[in-house]
N, CA, C, O and the ligand as a Tripos MOL2 file, in Angstrom:
@<TRIPOS>MOLECULE
protein
  321   319    81     0     0
PROTEIN
NO_CHARGES

@<TRIPOS>ATOM
      1 N           9.9420   40.9470   23.3920 N.3       1 MET1
      2 CA         10.1020   39.5340   23.1970 C.3       1 MET1
      3 C          10.2550   38.7400   24.4950 C.2       1 MET1
      4 O          11.2310   38.8820   25.2320 O.2       1 MET1
      5 N           9.2470   37.8970   24.7420 N.am      2 VAL2
      6 CA          9.4080   37.1830   25.9930 C.3       2 VAL2
      7 C           9.6380   35.7280   25.7190 C.2       2 VAL2
      8 O           8.8910   35.0900   24.9770 O.2       2 VAL2
      9 N          10.7380   35.1790   26.3600 N.am      3 LEU3
     10 CA         11.0280   33.7920   25.9930 C.3       3 LEU3
     11 C          10.7670   32.9310   27.1890 C.2       3 LEU3
     12 O          10.9180   33.4100   28.3130 O.2       3 LEU3
     13 N          10.3830   31.6800   27.0200 N.am      4 ASN4
     14 CA         10.3220   30.7090   28.0420 C.3       4 ASN4
     15 C          11.4720   29.8770   28.0700 C.2       4 ASN4
     16 O          12.2870   30.0800   27.1700 O.2       4 ASN4
     17 N          11.7290   28.9750   28.9080 N.am      5 CYS5
     18 CA         12.8350   28.1230   28.9020 C.3       5 CYS5
     19 C          12.9820   27.2230   27.6850 C.2       5 CYS5
     20 O          14.0980   26.9380   27.2500 O.2       5 CYS5
     21 N          11.9040   26.7930   27.1590 N.am      6 LYS6
     22 CA         12.0760   25.9120   25.9270 C.3       6 LYS6
     23 C          12.5580   26.7910   24.7140 C.2       6 LYS6
     24 O          13.2980   26.3020   23.8600 O.2       6 LYS6
     25 N          12.1630   27.9890   24.6560 N.am      7 HIS7
     26 CA         12.6150   28.9200   23.4610 C.3       7 HIS7
     27 C          14.0970   29.1570   23.8420 C.2       7 HIS7
     28 O          14.9310   29.1700   22.9370 O.2       7 HIS7
     29 N          14.4050   29.3110   24.8920 N.am      8 VAL8
     30 CA         15.9290   29.5770   25.2030 C.3       8 VAL8
     31 C          16.7070   28.3520   24.8620 C.2       8 VAL8
     32 O          17.7610   28.4520   24.2340 O.2       8 VAL8
     33 N          16.2190   27.1620   25.2610 N.am      9 TRP9
     34 CA         16.7710   25.9200   24.7890 C.3       9 TRP9
     35 C          16.8710   25.7210   23.3000 C.2       9 TRP9
     36 O          17.9070   25.2410   22.8400 O.2       9 TRP9
     37 N          15.9560   26.0250   22.5790 N.am     10 ALA10
     38 CA         15.7950   25.8290   21.1410 C.3      10 ALA10
     39 C          16.9380   26.7070   20.4930 C.2      10 ALA10
     40 O          17.4700   26.3920   19.4290 O.2      10 ALA10
     41 N          17.2670   27.8130   21.2060 N.am     11 GLN11
     42 CA         18.3010   28.7430   20.5180 C.3      11 GLN11
     43 C          19.6960   28.7430   21.1030 C.2      11 GLN11
     44 O          20.6120   29.4110   20.6240 O.2      11 GLN11
     45 N          19.8210   27.9010   22.2450 N.am     12 ILE12
     46 CA         21.1440   28.1980   22.9740 C.3      12 ILE12
     47 C          22.3570   27.9960   22.2210 C.2      12 ILE12
     48 O          23.3330   28.7450   22.2800 O.2      12 ILE12
     49 N          22.2690   27.0030   21.5410 N.am     13 SER13
     50 CA         23.6560   26.7360   20.7380 C.3      13 SER13
     51 C          23.9750   27.7950   19.7300 C.2      13 SER13
     52 O          25.1050   28.2450   19.5410 O.2      13 SER13
     53 N          22.9010   28.1530   19.1070 N.am     14 ASP14
     54 CA         23.2050   29.3940   18.1440 C.3      14 ASP14
     55 C          23.4850   30.6500   18.8560 C.2      14 ASP14
     56 O          24.2160   31.4920   18.3340 O.2      14 ASP14
     57 N          22.9170   30.8460   20.0940 N.am     15 TYR15
     58 CA         23.2950   31.9300   20.8880 C.3      15 TYR15
     59 C          24.6950   31.9180   21.3150 C.2      15 TYR15
     60 O          25.3700   32.9470   21.3140 O.2      15 TYR15
     61 N          25.1610   30.7430   21.6920 N.am     16 ILE16
     62 CA         26.6630   30.5560   22.1730 C.3      16 ILE16
     63 C          27.5400   30.8480   20.9780 C.2      16 ILE16
     64 O          28.5800   31.4940   21.1030 O.2      16 ILE16
     65 N          27.0880   30.3350   19.7280 N.am     17 GLU17
     66 CA         27.9460   30.4530   18.5470 C.3      17 GLU17
     67 C          27.8510   32.0450   17.9710 C.2      17 GLU17
     68 O          28.5630   32.4330   17.0440 O.2      17 GLU17
     69 N          26.9350   32.8450   18.6120 N.am     18 GLY18
     70 CA         26.7000   34.2080   18.1130 C.3      18 GLY18
     71 C          25.9920   34.1640   16.8290 C.2      18 GLY18
     72 O          26.2140   35.0010   15.9530 O.2      18 GLY18
     73 N          25.1450   33.2130   16.6930 N.am     19 ASP19
     74 CA         24.2630   33.0990   15.4910 C.3      19 ASP19
     75 C          22.8490   33.3680   15.6000 C.2      19 ASP19
     76 O          22.0130   32.7610   14.9290 O.2      19 ASP19
     77 N          22.5410   34.3710   16.5280 N.am     20 VAL20
     78 CA         21.2400   34.9120   16.6440 C.3      20 VAL20
     79 C          21.1650   36.3800   16.4140 C.2      20 VAL20
     80 O          22.1660   37.0480   16.6730 O.2      20 VAL20
     81 N          20.0680   36.9720   15.9480 N.am     21 GLY21
     82 CA         19.9380   38.3360   15.7540 C.3      21 GLY21
     83 C          19.9830   39.2530   17.1610 C.2      21 GLY21
     84 O          19.7080   38.7260   18.2380 O.2      21 GLY21
     85 N          20.2920   40.4380   17.0770 N.am     22 PRO22
     86 CA         20.3760   41.2030   18.1760 C.3      22 PRO22
     87 C          19.1190   41.2360   19.1880 C.2      22 PRO22
     88 O          19.3140   41.2930   20.4020 O.2      22 PRO22
     89 N          17.9140   41.2000   18.6770 N.am     23 GLU23
     90 CA         16.6510   41.1640   19.4120 C.3      23 GLU23
     91 C          16.6570   39.8860   20.1750 C.2      23 GLU23
     92 O          16.4640   39.8810   21.3910 O.2      23 GLU23
     93 N          16.8700   38.8260   19.5030 N.am     24 LEU24
     94 CA         16.8630   37.4670   20.1900 C.3      24 LEU24
     95 C          17.9580   37.3650   21.2010 C.2      24 LEU24
     96 O          17.6980   36.9010   22.3120 O.2      24 LEU24
     97 N          19.2420   37.7920   20.8790 N.am     25 ARG25
     98 CA         20.2080   37.8290   21.8570 C.3      25 ARG25
     99 C          19.8940   38.4240   23.0790 C.2      25 ARG25
    100 O          20.1440   37.8510   24.1400 O.2      25 ARG25
    101 N          19.3060   39.6530   23.0190 N.am     26 GLU26
    102 CA         18.8000   40.4620   24.1600 C.3      26 GLU26
    103 C          17.7680   39.8710   25.0170 C.2      26 GLU26
    104 O          17.7450   40.0270   26.2380 O.2      26 GLU26
    105 N          16.8250   39.1150   24.2760 N.am     27 ALA27
    106 CA         15.7790   38.4040   24.9780 C.3      27 ALA27
    107 C          16.3120   37.2650   25.7450 C.2      27 ALA27
    108 O          15.9620   37.0630   26.9080 O.2      27 ALA27
    109 N          17.2320   36.4450   25.0580 N.am     28 ILE28
    110 CA         17.8600   35.3500   25.8100 C.3      28 ILE28
    111 C          18.7200   35.8860   27.0860 C.2      28 ILE28
    112 O          18.7380   35.3190   28.1790 O.2      28 ILE28
    113 N          19.3500   36.9440   26.7960 N.am     29 GLU29
    114 CA         20.1590   37.4760   27.9680 C.3      29 GLU29
    115 C          19.3980   37.9240   29.1780 C.2      29 GLU29
    116 O          19.7650   37.8550   30.3510 O.2      29 GLU29
    117 N          18.2710   38.3970   28.6930 N.am     30 GLU30
    118 CA         17.1970   38.7960   29.7070 C.3      30 GLU30
    119 C          16.6260   37.6790   30.4760 C.2      30 GLU30
    120 O          16.3780   37.8360   31.6720 O.2      30 GLU30
    121 N          16.4010   36.5730   29.8840 N.am     31 HIS31
    122 CA         15.8970   35.4610   30.3850 C.3      31 HIS31
    123 C          16.9790   34.8570   31.3330 C.2      31 HIS31
    124 O          16.6870   34.5090   32.4770 O.2      31 HIS31
    125 N          18.2190   34.7470   30.8270 N.am     32 LEU32
    126 CA         19.2050   34.0660   31.4820 C.3      32 LEU32
    127 C          19.5070   34.7490   32.8650 C.2      32 LEU32
    128 O          19.9530   34.1220   33.8260 O.2      32 LEU32
    129 N          19.2300   36.0590   32.8740 N.am     33 ALA33
    130 CA         19.6170   36.9700   34.0990 C.3      33 ALA33
    131 C          18.5930   36.6100   35.2000 C.2      33 ALA33
    132 O          18.8780   36.7570   36.3890 O.2      33 ALA33
    133 N          17.4390   36.1540   34.8030 N.am     34 HIS34
    134 CA         16.3370   35.7820   35.8130 C.3      34 HIS34
    135 C          16.1680   34.1520   36.1160 C.2      34 HIS34
    136 O          15.5760   33.6910   37.0920 O.2      34 HIS34
    137 N          16.7780   33.4260   35.1270 N.am     35 CYS35
    138 CA         16.5270   32.0750   35.2170 C.3      35 CYS35
    139 C          17.7320   31.3080   35.4890 C.2      35 CYS35
    140 O          18.5800   31.2080   34.6020 O.2      35 CYS35
    141 N          17.9260   30.6610   36.8150 N.am     36 ARG36
    142 CA         19.1590   30.0910   37.1440 C.3      36 ARG36
    143 C          19.3050   28.6910   36.4330 C.2      36 ARG36
    144 O          20.4310   28.2450   36.2090 O.2      36 ARG36
    145 N          18.1420   27.9830   36.0690 N.am     37 HIS37
    146 CA         18.2140   26.8920   35.3980 C.3      37 HIS37
    147 C          18.7370   26.9750   33.9870 C.2      37 HIS37
    148 O          19.5430   26.1480   33.5610 O.2      37 HIS37
    149 N          18.2760   27.9760   33.2620 N.am     38 CYS38
    150 CA         18.9260   28.2150   31.8250 C.3      38 CYS38
    151 C          20.3330   28.6840   31.9140 C.2      38 CYS38
    152 O          21.1210   28.4230   31.0050 O.2      38 CYS38
    153 N          20.7000   29.3820   32.9910 N.am     39 ALA39
    154 CA         22.0250   29.8020   33.0460 C.3      39 ALA39
    155 C          22.8880   28.6240   33.3100 C.2      39 ALA39
    156 O          23.9830   28.5720   32.7490 O.2      39 ALA39
    157 N          22.4780   27.5980   34.1670 N.am     40 ALA40
    158 CA         23.1640   26.4420   34.2180 C.3      40 ALA40
    159 C          23.2300   25.5850   32.9810 C.2      40 ALA40
    160 O          24.2030   24.8760   32.7230 O.2      40 ALA40
    161 N          22.2300   25.6720   32.2800 N.am     41 VAL41
    162 CA         22.1300   24.8580   30.9760 C.3      41 VAL41
    163 C          23.1260   25.5650   29.9930 C.2      41 VAL41
    164 O          23.8390   24.8880   29.2530 O.2      41 VAL41
    165 N          23.1680   26.9490   29.9940 N.am     42 LEU42
    166 CA         24.0900   27.5670   29.2250 C.3      42 LEU42
    167 C          25.5860   27.2050   29.4020 C.2      42 LEU42
    168 O          26.3730   26.9560   28.4890 O.2      42 LEU42
    169 N          25.8530   27.2180   30.7720 N.am     43 ASP43
    170 CA         27.1970   26.8280   31.1060 C.3      43 ASP43
    171 C          27.5570   25.4960   30.6610 C.2      43 ASP43
    172 O          28.6580   25.3460   30.1320 O.2      43 ASP43
    173 N          26.7050   24.4200   30.8180 N.am     44 SER44
    174 CA         26.8020   23.0640   30.4480 C.3      44 SER44
    175 C          27.0740   23.0510   28.8690 C.2      44 SER44
    176 O          28.1150   22.6060   28.3860 O.2      44 SER44
    177 N          26.1450   23.5250   28.2090 N.am     45 THR45
    178 CA         26.1320   23.4960   26.8020 C.3      45 THR45
    179 C          27.5510   24.2620   26.2280 C.2      45 THR45
    180 O          28.2240   23.8180   25.2980 O.2      45 THR45
    181 N          27.8050   25.3100   26.8660 N.am     46 ARG46
    182 CA         28.9850   25.9450   26.4090 C.3      46 ARG46
    183 C          30.2850   25.0410   26.4580 C.2      46 ARG46
    184 O          31.1010   24.8770   25.5510 O.2      46 ARG46
    185 N          30.2850   24.4760   27.7730 N.am     47 ASN47
    186 CA         31.4000   23.4260   28.0110 C.3      47 ASN47
    187 C          31.4380   22.4220   26.9980 C.2      47 ASN47
    188 O          32.5190   22.2140   26.4460 O.2      47 ASN47
    189 N          30.3350   21.7030   26.6340 N.am     48 ILE48
    190 CA         30.2970   20.7010   25.6670 C.3      48 ILE48
    191 C          30.7890   21.0910   24.3320 C.2      48 ILE48
    192 O          31.5960   20.4580   23.6510 O.2      48 ILE48
    193 N          30.1660   22.2930   24.0130 N.am     49 LEU49
    194 CA         30.4810   22.8500   22.6200 C.3      49 LEU49
    195 C          32.0710   23.0600   22.5240 C.2      49 LEU49
    196 O          32.6690   22.7890   21.4820 O.2      49 LEU49
    197 N          32.6790   23.5230   23.5830 N.am     50 TYR50
    198 CA         34.0900   23.8550   23.6540 C.3      50 TYR50
    199 C          34.8680   22.5510   23.5060 C.2      50 TYR50
    200 O          35.8710   22.4620   22.7980 O.2      50 TYR50
    201 N          34.3420   21.5190   24.2280 N.am     51 LEU51
    202 CA         35.0840   20.2380   24.2240 C.3      51 LEU51
    203 C          34.8580   19.6020   22.8680 C.2      51 LEU51
    204 O          35.7600   18.9550   22.3370 O.2      51 LEU51
    205 N          33.6470   19.7730   22.2800 N.am     52 ILE52
    206 CA         33.5190   19.1120   20.8610 C.3      52 ILE52
    207 C          34.4690   20.0120   19.7850 C.2      52 ILE52
    208 O          34.9960   19.5270   18.7840 O.2      52 ILE52
    209 N          34.5490   21.1100   20.1130 N.am     53 ALA53
    210 CA         35.3240   21.9700   19.1420 C.3      53 ALA53
    211 C          36.9080   21.7030   19.3260 C.2      53 ALA53
    212 O          37.7120   22.0000   18.4430 O.2      53 ALA53
    213 N          37.2790   21.1210   20.5430 N.am     54 ASP54
    214 CA         38.7120   20.9190   20.6930 C.3      54 ASP54
    215 C          39.2220   19.5210   20.1490 C.2      54 ASP54
    216 O          38.9730   18.4470   20.6960 O.2      54 ASP54
    217 N          39.8710   19.6630   19.1470 N.am     55 ASP55
    218 CA         40.3100   18.5480   18.2900 C.3      55 ASP55
    219 C          41.0360   17.4720   19.2480 C.2      55 ASP55
    220 O          41.0080   16.2690   18.9910 O.2      55 ASP55
    221 N          41.6480   17.9790   20.3070 N.am     56 ARG56
    222 CA         42.4570   17.0060   21.2540 C.3      56 ARG56
    223 C          41.5050   16.1960   21.8850 C.2      56 ARG56
    224 O          41.9200   15.1420   22.3660 O.2      56 ARG56
    225 N          40.2640   16.4790   21.9900 N.am     57 THR57
    226 CA         39.3110   15.7050   22.9660 C.3      57 THR57
    227 C          38.5940   14.5560   22.1500 C.2      57 THR57
    228 O          37.8650   14.8070   21.1910 O.2      57 THR57
    229 N          38.8540   13.2890   22.5970 N.am     58 PHE58
    230 CA         38.1510   12.2140   21.7550 C.3      58 PHE58
    231 C          37.2410   11.4720   22.7640 C.2      58 PHE58
    232 O          36.7420   10.4000   22.4220 O.2      58 PHE58
    233 N          36.9900   12.0100   24.0380 N.am     59 GLU59
    234 CA         36.2700   11.1380   24.9100 C.3      59 GLU59
    235 C          34.8250   11.5620   24.8900 C.2      59 GLU59
    236 O          34.0950   11.0020   25.7080 O.2      59 GLU59
    237 N          34.3120   12.4280   24.1150 N.am     60 ILE60
    238 CA         32.9400   12.8020   24.0300 C.3      60 ILE60
    239 C          32.1940   11.6510   23.2050 C.2      60 ILE60
    240 O          32.4410   11.5810   22.0010 O.2      60 ILE60
    241 N          31.3580   10.8060   23.7380 N.am     61 PRO61
    242 CA         30.7880   10.0160   22.8460 C.3      61 PRO61
    243 C          29.8270   10.6300   21.9130 C.2      61 PRO61
    244 O          29.2570   11.6840   22.1930 O.2      61 PRO61
    245 N          29.6290    9.9710   20.7730 N.am     62 VAL62
    246 CA         28.7910   10.5480   19.7920 C.3      62 VAL62
    247 C          27.3260   10.5120   20.2080 C.2      62 VAL62
    248 O          26.8470    9.4820   20.6840 O.2      62 VAL62
    249 N          26.5900   11.6480   20.0320 N.am     63 GLY63
    250 CA         25.2960   11.7360   20.7130 C.3      63 GLY63
    251 C          25.1520   12.1370   22.0670 C.2      63 GLY63
    252 O          24.0630   12.3200   22.6110 O.2      63 GLY63
    253 N          26.3590   12.2820   22.6510 N.am     64 TYR64
    254 CA         26.3150   12.8310   24.1090 C.3      64 TYR64
    255 C          25.4450   14.1440   24.2480 C.2      64 TYR64
    256 O          24.6440   14.2940   25.1700 O.2      64 TYR64
    257 N          25.6700   15.0980   23.2410 N.am     65 SER65
    258 CA         25.2090   16.3650   23.3450 C.3      65 SER65
    259 C          23.6340   16.2910   23.0440 C.2      65 SER65
    260 O          22.8670   17.1010   23.5640 O.2      65 SER65
    261 N          23.2070   15.3190   22.2120 N.am     66 ASP66
    262 CA         21.8130   15.1850   21.9060 C.3      66 ASP66
    263 C          21.0190   14.5600   23.1380 C.2      66 ASP66
    264 O          19.8670   14.8740   23.4370 O.2      66 ASP66
    265 N          21.8050   13.6310   23.8050 N.am     67 ARG67
    266 CA         21.0830   13.0700   24.9290 C.3      67 ARG67
    267 C          21.1290   13.8600   26.0530 C.2      67 ARG67
    268 O          20.2870   13.6120   26.9160 O.2      67 ARG67
    269 N          22.0130   14.8690   26.2780 N.am     68 LEU68
    270 CA         21.9950   15.8450   27.2610 C.3      68 LEU68
    271 C          20.7420   16.7940   27.0810 C.2      68 LEU68
    272 O          19.9170   17.0750   27.9500 O.2      68 LEU68
    273 N          20.7740   17.2470   25.7120 N.am     69 HIS69
    274 CA         19.8120   18.0970   25.3450 C.3      69 HIS69
    275 C          18.3700   17.6020   25.6250 C.2      69 HIS69
    276 O          17.5100   18.3590   26.0760 O.2      69 HIS69
    277 N          18.1260   16.1970   25.3170 N.am     70 ALA70
    278 CA         16.8900   15.5190   25.5790 C.3      70 ALA70
    279 C          16.5910   15.5720   26.9780 C.2      70 ALA70
    280 O          15.5270   15.9960   27.4300 O.2      70 ALA70
    281 N          17.6090   15.1050   27.6990 N.am     71 ARG71
    282 CA         17.3540   15.0130   29.2240 C.3      71 ARG71
    283 C          16.9950   16.3820   29.8820 C.2      71 ARG71
    284 O          16.1040   16.4570   30.7280 O.2      71 ARG71
    285 N          17.7070   17.4420   29.4740 N.am     72 LEU72
    286 CA         17.2710   18.7860   29.9470 C.3      72 LEU72
    287 C          15.9970   19.1520   29.6460 C.2      72 LEU72
    288 O          15.2410   19.6840   30.4580 O.2      72 LEU72
    289 N          15.6680   18.8440   28.3020 N.am     73 GLN73
    290 CA         14.3230   19.2280   27.9060 C.3      73 GLN73
    291 C          13.2370   18.4930   28.7580 C.2      73 GLN73
    292 O          12.1960   19.0410   29.1210 O.2      73 GLN73
    293 N          13.5410   17.3450   29.0110 N.am     74 ASP74
    294 CA         12.5870   16.6160   29.9430 C.3      74 ASP74
    295 C          12.3470   17.2160   31.2160 C.2      74 ASP74
    296 O          11.2510   17.3800   31.7530 O.2      74 ASP74
    297 N          13.6140   17.5630   31.7010 N.am     75 GLU75
    298 CA         13.5150   18.3260   33.0480 C.3      75 GLU75
    299 C          12.9200   19.6100   33.0900 C.2      75 GLU75
    300 O          12.4010   20.0110   34.1320 O.2      75 GLU75
    301 N          12.9470   20.3410   31.9860 N.am     76 ILE76
    302 CA         12.3510   21.5870   31.9200 C.3      76 ILE76
    303 C          10.8580   21.2870   31.7780 C.2      76 ILE76
    304 O          10.0870   21.9580   32.4650 O.2      76 ILE76
    305 N          10.3650   20.3460   30.9530 N.am     77 ALA77
    306 CA          8.9970   19.9550   30.7400 C.3      77 ALA77
    307 C           8.3870   19.4490   32.1670 C.2      77 ALA77
    308 O           7.2760   19.8210   32.5450 O.2      77 ALA77
    309 N           9.1990   18.5840   32.9120 N.am     78 GLY78
    310 CA          8.6820   18.1030   34.1390 C.3      78 GLY78
    311 C           8.6340   19.2760   35.1990 C.2      78 GLY78
    312 O           7.9260   19.0940   36.1890 O.2      78 GLY78
    313 N           9.2650   20.3530   35.0860 N.am     79 GLY79
    314 CA          9.3420   21.4560   36.1130 C.3      79 GLY79
    315 C           8.1340   22.5040   35.8490 C.2      79 GLY79
    316 O           8.0050   23.5250   36.5250 O.2      79 GLY79
    317 N           7.2910   22.1520   34.8260 N.am     80 GLU80
    318 CA          6.2270   23.1680   34.6150 C.3      80 GLU80
    319 C           5.0090   22.7270   35.2290 C.2      80 GLU80
    320 O           3.9990   23.4280   35.1690 O.2      80 GLU80
    321 ZN         14.7990   29.5170   31.8330 Zn       81 ZN81
@<TRIPOS>BOND
     1     1     2 1
     2     2     3 1
     3     3     4 2
     4     3     5 am
     5     5     6 1
     6     6     7 1
     7     7     8 2
     8     7     9 am
     9     9    10 1
    10    10    11 1
    11    11    12 2
    12    11    13 am
    13    13    14 1
    14    14    15 1
    15    15    16 2
    16    15    17 am
    17    17    18 1
    18    18    19 1
    19    19    20 2
    20    19    21 am
    21    21    22 1
    22    22    23 1
    23    23    24 2
    24    23    25 am
    25    25    26 1
    26    26    27 1
    27    27    28 2
    28    27    29 am
    29    29    30 1
    30    30    31 1
    31    31    32 2
    32    31    33 am
    33    33    34 1
    34    34    35 1
    35    35    36 2
    36    35    37 am
    37    37    38 1
    38    38    39 1
    39    39    40 2
    40    39    41 am
    41    41    42 1
    42    42    43 1
    43    43    44 2
    44    43    45 am
    45    45    46 1
    46    46    47 1
    47    47    48 2
    48    47    49 am
    49    49    50 1
    50    50    51 1
    51    51    52 2
    52    51    53 am
    53    53    54 1
    54    54    55 1
    55    55    56 2
    56    55    57 am
    57    57    58 1
    58    58    59 1
    59    59    60 2
    60    59    61 am
    61    61    62 1
    62    62    63 1
    63    63    64 2
    64    63    65 am
    65    65    66 1
    66    66    67 1
    67    67    68 2
    68    67    69 am
    69    69    70 1
    70    70    71 1
    71    71    72 2
    72    71    73 am
    73    73    74 1
    74    74    75 1
    75    75    76 2
    76    75    77 am
    77    77    78 1
    78    78    79 1
    79    79    80 2
    80    79    81 am
    81    81    82 1
    82    82    83 1
    83    83    84 2
    84    83    85 am
    85    85    86 1
    86    86    87 1
    87    87    88 2
    88    87    89 am
    89    89    90 1
    90    90    91 1
    91    91    92 2
    92    91    93 am
    93    93    94 1
    94    94    95 1
    95    95    96 2
    96    95    97 am
    97    97    98 1
    98    98    99 1
    99    99   100 2
   100    99   101 am
   101   101   102 1
   102   102   103 1
   103   103   104 2
   104   103   105 am
   105   105   106 1
   106   106   107 1
   107   107   108 2
   108   107   109 am
   109   109   110 1
   110   110   111 1
   111   111   112 2
   112   111   113 am
   113   113   114 1
   114   114   115 1
   115   115   116 2
   116   115   117 am
   117   117   118 1
   118   118   119 1
   119   119   120 2
   120   119   121 am
   121   121   122 1
   122   122   123 1
   123   123   124 2
   124   123   125 am
   125   125   126 1
   126   126   127 1
   127   127   128 2
   128   127   129 am
   129   129   130 1
   130   130   131 1
   131   131   132 2
   132   131   133 am
   133   133   134 1
   134   134   135 1
   135   135   136 2
   136   135   137 am
   137   137   138 1
   138   138   139 1
   139   139   140 2
   140   139   141 am
   141   141   142 1
   142   142   143 1
   143   143   144 2
   144   143   145 am
   145   145   146 1
   146   146   147 1
   147   147   148 2
   148   147   149 am
   149   149   150 1
   150   150   151 1
   151   151   152 2
   152   151   153 am
   153   153   154 1
   154   154   155 1
   155   155   156 2
   156   155   157 am
   157   157   158 1
   158   158   159 1
   159   159   160 2
   160   159   161 am
   161   161   162 1
   162   162   163 1
   163   163   164 2
   164   163   165 am
   165   165   166 1
   166   166   167 1
   167   167   168 2
   168   167   169 am
   169   169   170 1
   170   170   171 1
   171   171   172 2
   172   171   173 am
   173   173   174 1
   174   174   175 1
   175   175   176 2
   176   175   177 am
   177   177   178 1
   178   178   179 1
   179   179   180 2
   180   179   181 am
   181   181   182 1
   182   182   183 1
   183   183   184 2
   184   183   185 am
   185   185   186 1
   186   186   187 1
   187   187   188 2
   188   187   189 am
   189   189   190 1
   190   190   191 1
   191   191   192 2
   192   191   193 am
   193   193   194 1
   194   194   195 1
   195   195   196 2
   196   195   197 am
   197   197   198 1
   198   198   199 1
   199   199   200 2
   200   199   201 am
   201   201   202 1
   202   202   203 1
   203   203   204 2
   204   203   205 am
   205   205   206 1
   206   206   207 1
   207   207   208 2
   208   207   209 am
   209   209   210 1
   210   210   211 1
   211   211   212 2
   212   211   213 am
   213   213   214 1
   214   214   215 1
   215   215   216 2
   216   215   217 am
   217   217   218 1
   218   218   219 1
   219   219   220 2
   220   219   221 am
   221   221   222 1
   222   222   223 1
   223   223   224 2
   224   223   225 am
   225   225   226 1
   226   226   227 1
   227   227   228 2
   228   227   229 am
   229   229   230 1
   230   230   231 1
   231   231   232 2
   232   231   233 am
   233   233   234 1
   234   234   235 1
   235   235   236 2
   236   235   237 am
   237   237   238 1
   238   238   239 1
   239   239   240 2
   240   239   241 am
   241   241   242 1
   242   242   243 1
   243   243   244 2
   244   243   245 am
   245   245   246 1
   246   246   247 1
   247   247   248 2
   248   247   249 am
   249   249   250 1
   250   250   251 1
   251   251   252 2
   252   251   253 am
   253   253   254 1
   254   254   255 1
   255   255   256 2
   256   255   257 am
   257   257   258 1
   258   258   259 1
   259   259   260 2
   260   259   261 am
   261   261   262 1
   262   262   263 1
   263   263   264 2
   264   263   265 am
   265   265   266 1
   266   266   267 1
   267   267   268 2
   268   267   269 am
   269   269   270 1
   270   270   271 1
   271   271   272 2
   272   271   273 am
   273   273   274 1
   274   274   275 1
   275   275   276 2
   276   275   277 am
   277   277   278 1
   278   278   279 1
   279   279   280 2
   280   279   281 am
   281   281   282 1
   282   282   283 1
   283   283   284 2
   284   283   285 am
   285   285   286 1
   286   286   287 1
   287   287   288 2
   288   287   289 am
   289   289   290 1
   290   290   291 1
   291   291   292 2
   292   291   293 am
   293   293   294 1
   294   294   295 1
   295   295   296 2
   296   295   297 am
   297   297   298 1
   298   298   299 1
   299   299   300 2
   300   299   301 am
   301   301   302 1
   302   302   303 1
   303   303   304 2
   304   303   305 am
   305   305   306 1
   306   306   307 1
   307   307   308 2
   308   307   309 am
   309   309   310 1
   310   310   311 1
   311   311   312 2
   312   311   313 am
   313   313   314 1
   314   314   315 1
   315   315   316 2
   316   315   317 am
   317   317   318 1
   318   318   319 1
   319   319   320 2
@<TRIPOS>SUBSTRUCTURE
     1 MET1         2 RESIDUE 1 A MET
     2 VAL2         6 RESIDUE 1 A VAL
     3 LEU3        10 RESIDUE 1 A LEU
     4 ASN4        14 RESIDUE 1 A ASN
     5 CYS5        18 RESIDUE 1 A CYS
     6 LYS6        22 RESIDUE 1 A LYS
     7 HIS7        26 RESIDUE 1 A HIS
     8 VAL8        30 RESIDUE 1 A VAL
     9 TRP9        34 RESIDUE 1 A TRP
    10 ALA10       38 RESIDUE 1 A ALA
    11 GLN11       42 RESIDUE 1 A GLN
    12 ILE12       46 RESIDUE 1 A ILE
    13 SER13       50 RESIDUE 1 A SER
    14 ASP14       54 RESIDUE 1 A ASP
    15 TYR15       58 RESIDUE 1 A TYR
    16 ILE16       62 RESIDUE 1 A ILE
    17 GLU17       66 RESIDUE 1 A GLU
    18 GLY18       70 RESIDUE 1 A GLY
    19 ASP19       74 RESIDUE 1 A ASP
    20 VAL20       78 RESIDUE 1 A VAL
    21 GLY21       82 RESIDUE 1 A GLY
    22 PRO22       86 RESIDUE 1 A PRO
    23 GLU23       90 RESIDUE 1 A GLU
    24 LEU24       94 RESIDUE 1 A LEU
    25 ARG25       98 RESIDUE 1 A ARG
    26 GLU26      102 RESIDUE 1 A GLU
    27 ALA27      106 RESIDUE 1 A ALA
    28 ILE28      110 RESIDUE 1 A ILE
    29 GLU29      114 RESIDUE 1 A GLU
    30 GLU30      118 RESIDUE 1 A GLU
    31 HIS31      122 RESIDUE 1 A HIS
    32 LEU32      126 RESIDUE 1 A LEU
    33 ALA33      130 RESIDUE 1 A ALA
    34 HIS34      134 RESIDUE 1 A HIS
    35 CYS35      138 RESIDUE 1 A CYS
    36 ARG36      142 RESIDUE 1 A ARG
    37 HIS37      146 RESIDUE 1 A HIS
    38 CYS38      150 RESIDUE 1 A CYS
    39 ALA39      154 RESIDUE 1 A ALA
    40 ALA40      158 RESIDUE 1 A ALA
    41 VAL41      162 RESIDUE 1 A VAL
    42 LEU42      166 RESIDUE 1 A LEU
    43 ASP43      170 RESIDUE 1 A ASP
    44 SER44      174 RESIDUE 1 A SER
    45 THR45      178 RESIDUE 1 A THR
    46 ARG46      182 RESIDUE 1 A ARG
    47 ASN47      186 RESIDUE 1 A ASN
    48 ILE48      190 RESIDUE 1 A ILE
    49 LEU49      194 RESIDUE 1 A LEU
    50 TYR50      198 RESIDUE 1 A TYR
    51 LEU51      202 RESIDUE 1 A LEU
    52 ILE52      206 RESIDUE 1 A ILE
    53 ALA53      210 RESIDUE 1 A ALA
    54 ASP54      214 RESIDUE 1 A ASP
    55 ASP55      218 RESIDUE 1 A ASP
    56 ARG56      222 RESIDUE 1 A ARG
    57 THR57      226 RESIDUE 1 A THR
    58 PHE58      230 RESIDUE 1 A PHE
    59 GLU59      234 RESIDUE 1 A GLU
    60 ILE60      238 RESIDUE 1 A ILE
    61 PRO61      242 RESIDUE 1 A PRO
    62 VAL62      246 RESIDUE 1 A VAL
    63 GLY63      250 RESIDUE 1 A GLY
    64 TYR64      254 RESIDUE 1 A TYR
    65 SER65      258 RESIDUE 1 A SER
    66 ASP66      262 RESIDUE 1 A ASP
    67 ARG67      266 RESIDUE 1 A ARG
    68 LEU68      270 RESIDUE 1 A LEU
    69 HIS69      274 RESIDUE 1 A HIS
    70 ALA70      278 RESIDUE 1 A ALA
    71 ARG71      282 RESIDUE 1 A ARG
    72 LEU72      286 RESIDUE 1 A LEU
    73 GLN73      290 RESIDUE 1 A GLN
    74 ASP74      294 RESIDUE 1 A ASP
    75 GLU75      298 RESIDUE 1 A GLU
    76 ILE76      302 RESIDUE 1 A ILE
    77 ALA77      306 RESIDUE 1 A ALA
    78 GLY78      310 RESIDUE 1 A GLY
    79 GLY79      314 RESIDUE 1 A GLY
    80 GLU80      318 RESIDUE 1 A GLU
    81 ZN81       321 GROUP 0 **** ****
C-alpha cells in the first residue's frame, strides 16, 4: 500500500488514536519515515488532540482543529 500525503492526512487522527488496521498503520509509518511534512503534521495534530483531551484546557477555540486541518490540506495541495 502506497500512501500520498493526503491519504496520510485523512487517516492521521485515527492513526494517533490507534483506530487503524495494521496494514494501514504500517503504510502510514512508512510514509512518515520519509516525509518530513507529514511527520510535522503528525506532531501538531497529536499535540492538539492531547490538548483537546485535557479537561483542564479551555483555551482551544471551537473549530481550531478543523481550521488547522483545512490550512494544512491547502499547503499540501499547493506543494504538489
Ligand atoms: Zn507526506
